C-alpha positions in Angstrom: 117.5 123.2 77.9 114.5 123.8 75.5 110.9 123.7 76.6 110.2 120.2 75.4 113.4 118.8 77.1 112.4 120.5 80.3 109.0 118.9 80.0 110.6 115.5 79.6 112.8 116.0 82.6 109.7 117.0 84.6 108.0 113.8 83.4 110.8 111.7 84.7 110.2 113.0 88.2 106.4 112.7 88.0 106.5 109.2 86.5 108.3 107.8 89.6 105.0 107.5 91.4 103.6 105.1 88.8 104.4 101.4 88.8 106.4 100.1 85.8 103.6 98.0 84.4 100.8 98.2 81.8 98.3 99.4 84.3 100.1 102.7 84.3 99.6 103.4 80.5 96.6 105.7 80.8 98.0 108.0 83.6 101.4 108.1 81.8 99.8 109.1 78.5 97.8 111.7 80.4 101.0 113.1 82.0 102.7 113.3 78.6 99.8 115.0 76.9 99.4 117.5 79.7 103.0 118.4 79.3 103.3 118.3 75.5 99.7 118.9 74.3 99.7 115.7 72.3 101.3 112.3 72.1 104.2 111.9 69.6 105.3 108.5 68.4 108.5 108.9 70.5 106.3 109.7 73.6 104.3 106.6 73.1 107.5 104.5 72.7 108.8 106.0 75.9 105.5 105.1 77.7 105.7 101.6 76.3 109.3 101.2 77.6 108.5 102.6 81.1 105.3 100.5 81.4 107.0 97.4 80.1 104.3 97.0 77.5 104.3 96.5 73.7 104.1 99.8 71.7 101.0 98.3 70.0 99.3 98.3 73.4 100.1 101.9 74.0 99.0 103.0 70.6 95.8 100.9 71.1 95.0 102.8 74.3 95.9 106.2 72.8 93.7 105.7 69.8 90.8 104.1 71.7 90.2 107.0 74.1 89.1 110.3 72.5 90.9 112.3 75.2 94.3 111.6 73.5 95.7 113.4 70.5 98.3 111.9 68.3 98.9 115.2 66.4 100.0 118.5 67.6 96.9 120.7 68.2 96.6 124.2 66.7 97.2 127.3 68.6 93.4 127.7 68.9 90.9 124.8 69.4 87.4 125.3 68.0 84.8 122.9 69.5 81.5 122.9 67.8 78.6 121.5 69.9 76.6 118.9 68.0 74.3 117.9 70.9 70.6 117.7 70.4 69.7 121.4 71.0 72.6 122.6 68.9 71.8 120.1 66.2 68.2 121.2 66.0 69.2 124.8 65.8 71.8 124.5 63.1 75.0 123.0 64.4 75.5 121.2 61.1 75.6 124.6 59.2 77.9 125.9 61.8 80.3 123.0 61.4 80.2 123.2 57.6 81.0 126.9 57.8 84.0 126.3 60.0 85.2 123.5 57.7 84.8 125.8 54.7 86.5 128.8 56.2 89.3 126.8 57.8 89.8 124.3 55.0 89.9 121.4 57.4 87.7 118.5 58.5 86.8 117.6 62.0 89.8 116.5 64.0 92.3 118.3 61.7 94.5 121.2 62.2 95.0 124.0 59.6 98.2 123.9 57.6 99.5 127.0 59.4 99.0 125.3 62.8 96.6 128.0 64.0 93.3 126.2 64.3 92.2 122.7 65.3 88.5 121.8 64.6 86.7 119.4 66.9 83.1 118.1 67.3 81.7 117.7 70.8 78.5 116.0 71.9 77.5 118.7 74.4 79.0 121.9 75.9 76.3 122.0 78.6 74.8 125.3 77.4 71.8 124.2 75.5 70.0 127.5 75.9 72.7 129.1 73.9 72.4 126.8 70.9 74.0 126.6 68.5 77.1 127.0 70.7 80.8 126.9 69.9 83.7 126.9 72.3 87.0 128.5 71.3 89.9 128.2 73.7 87.5 127.7 76.6 85.3 130.7 75.7 81.7 129.9 74.8 80.0 131.7 71.9 76.2 131.6 71.8 73.8 131.4 68.9 76.6 131.2 66.4 76.0 132.0 62.7 78.3 132.7 59.7 79.1 136.3 60.5 80.0 135.5 64.1 82.2 132.6 62.9 84.1 135.0 60.6 84.5 137.4 63.5 85.7 134.6 65.9 88.3 133.5 63.4 89.4 137.0 62.6 89.8 137.9 66.3 91.8 134.7 67.0 94.1 135.6 64.1 94.6 139.1 65.5 95.3 137.8 69.0 98.6 136.4 68.2 98.3 133.9 65.4 
């Protein structure tokens, strides 16, 4: 059994605790994304079938809430803080540098599947502005040279 098939089998067991109605859509989508990292079209169809809801309702929920991803994320997730302190101290330049070096826009994943670029409103570390979080690790007072090093280190670490 491959990893995705094992994840689906695990979902079957975990879904048993949810009622088979539309009120279960959000927790079901959360379970799928936790297991798969994103929501495929087939996953959404499966949720719709389980919850006895139209597929359009499931897609509506999945696209409304920013917590859900409809595309496979990259191996590394880069989150650029664009909150007030970071904005004032250069978050726009930081974001533009990431876009340039990665060749993607916000919400996209590089063609090689290594990086996903995201914008966040606040990382909760305003004294470190402009701040970036990569795979859960916060980087402070980020500038172009540090961005180049962050990306280089990520590529060295298994990408």
